[in-house]
C-alpha positions, 0 to 999 in steps of 0.5 A, spaced: 906 523 173 900 523 168 894 519 168 893 514 162 887 513 160 883 510 154 884 514 147 878 520 146 875 518 153 871 525 155 874 525 161 881 527 158 878 533 155 875 536 161 881 535 166 886 539 161 881 544 162 882 543 170 890 543 168 890 536 170 896 532 166 893 526 163 895 522 157 892 517 152 894 510 151 897 512 144 903 517 148 903 512 155 906 506 150 912 511 149 914 511 156 918 505 159 915 504 166 910 499 169 904 503 171 899 501 176 893 498 174 886 500 176 880 497 174 873 501 175 867 498 176 862 504 174 855 503 176 853 510 177 847 513 172 852 518 170 858 514 167 862 520 164 860 525 170 863 519 176 869 517 170 871 524 171 871 525 178 875 519 180 880 520 174 881 527 178 883 524 184 887 518 182 891 524 178 894 526 184 900 522 185 907 522 182 905 515 180 903 513 173 896 510 173 893 506 167 885 505 168 880 500 165 873 501 166 869 494 167 862 493 166 857 487 168 854 484 162 847 483 166 847 490 166 845 495 161 846 503 163 840 507 161 843 514 162 849 513 157 850 512 150 851 505 147 857 508 144 860 510 150 859 503 153 862 500 147 868 504 146 870 505 154 868 499 158 869 492 158 865 486 160 867 482 166 868 476 163 873 479 158 877 482 164 877 476 169 883 473 167 887 479 168 890 482 174 890 489 177 894 493 182 887 496 185 879 496 184 874 502 185 867 499 185 862 504 186 855 506 188 849 505 185 842 507 185 839 501 187 840 501 196 832 501 197 832 494 194 834 488 198 841 486 195 838 479 192 833 483 188 839 487 184 838 484 177 846 484 177 847 481 184 849 474 181 854 477 177 857 483 182 858 477 187 863 474 183 866 480 181 867 481 189 870 474 189 874 475 183 878 482 186 880 477 192 885 473 188 886 478 182 887 485 186 891 488 190 887 493 194 879 494 192 875 501 194 868 499 195 864 506 194 857 507 197 852 502 195 858 497 193 860 499 200 854 496 203 854 490 198 861 488 200 860 488 207 854 484 206 857 479 201 863 478 205 862 479 212 855 478 212 854 486 215 846 488 214 844 495 211 838 498 215 833 503 212 834 511 214 827 515 216 831 520 212 835 521 206 843 521 209 844 528 204 849 533 204 856 534 208 858 531 214 864 532 219 868 526 221 873 524 225 879 519 224 879 513 230 886 511 228 890 518 227 896 514 226 894 509 220 897 511 213 890 512 209 889 518 214 896 521 212 896 528 212 889 529 215 886 534 220 883 531 226 876 533 223 875 532 216 868 533 211 865 528 206 859 528 202 854 523 203 847 521 199 844 515 201 838 512 204 841 506 207 846 505 212 850 500 216 852 500 223 857 501 228 855 495 232 854 491 226 861 492 224 865 491 231 861 485 232 866 482 225 873 481 228 875 481 221 873 489 220 877 494 223 872 501 223 877 507 222 873 513 221 866 515 224 861 521 224 856 524 229 851 525 224 852 520 218 855 514 222 860 509 219 865 512 214 870 507 213 871 500 215 878 496 213 879 489 212 884 484 210 890 488 212 888 494 207 886 490 201 879 492 202 876 499 204 869 500 204 867 508 204 860 509 206 861 517 203 862 520 196 869 523 197 870 523 189 863 528 188 865 534 185 862 541 187 856 541 184 853 535 184 849 535 190 846 541 187 844 537 182 842 532 186 837 536 189 834 540 183 833 534 180 829 531 186 826 537 187 823 538 179 821 530 181 816 533 186 820 528 191 821 529 198 827 532 199 831 536 204 836 542 203 843 539 203 846 539 210 852 544 211 853 545 203 850 551 201 853 558 203 848 560 208 844 554 207 841 558 201 841 554 195 841 560 190 848 562 194 852 556 191 856 550 195 861 551 200 867 546 198 870 543 204 872 536 203 877 536 196 883 536 201 880 530 204 879 527 198 885 527 195 889 525 200 884 519 201 885 516 194 893 518 194 894 514 200 890 509 198 894 509 191 901 509 195 900 505 201 895 499 199 896 499 192 903 502 190 907 499 196 904 492 196 903 490 190 908 486 186 912 488 181 910 482 176 903 483 176 902 476 175 904 475 182 898 478 185 895 473 190 
């Protein structure tokens, strides 16, 4: 099935060039089917890039998915035009009376601040609480994963001596869990962060289940409430060139940055990246949509509790 996106969203044309089947709202209304309703709270600086990355992964499913983009009234994007935000994004307070089959909350470039110092902390915690009663399953990514674990379960984050930056090998701790359907024993994930949540803090909370970790990058995937919440510390959604762009940006700014680990061919930026996480990323999102959204959500969306 195609992905149902807002009319004229830039990601539509970008993904059509990759032969990914997407349709806009105008055409979708002609199909007699109830699509899965997915809300995306996109806190990343480059909105269009993140939209395209997420939509690419959500499209890899036979289900029809209707995507709505959410924004916070207490936060103004500095890197995306006002016109784009007004056209494709809706304030949380205008969406809070609706219910959604699934929700994705992205990372944000505020991880080195204390949670309570973030300007939109009060509003985003309202979103976290709202999702528990209005969304069947929520996927928290990177900073959002740390923030959600802290807000809901009191799990602290810890500063790293050096940025966790590159592609790291992970293992599943429960290979038969549905979220890992089709996974290899070892799989790779991009990470780009200055902070971490630690295994010992996760294991102290009975409501949390640690599902995957890495010897190098630590905790990766944590589940709560039987799959109604997933906390993902990495960036499985990253496109092949995202880490390259981050690396070259930081070099130009004169920031202390190491070459991304296990990313470039022969560890040489001039030879380009070797993509080894695309298969895992597609499985993660399709398994989440299938087993924890589609198979769990009620047909009457108003019945979500």
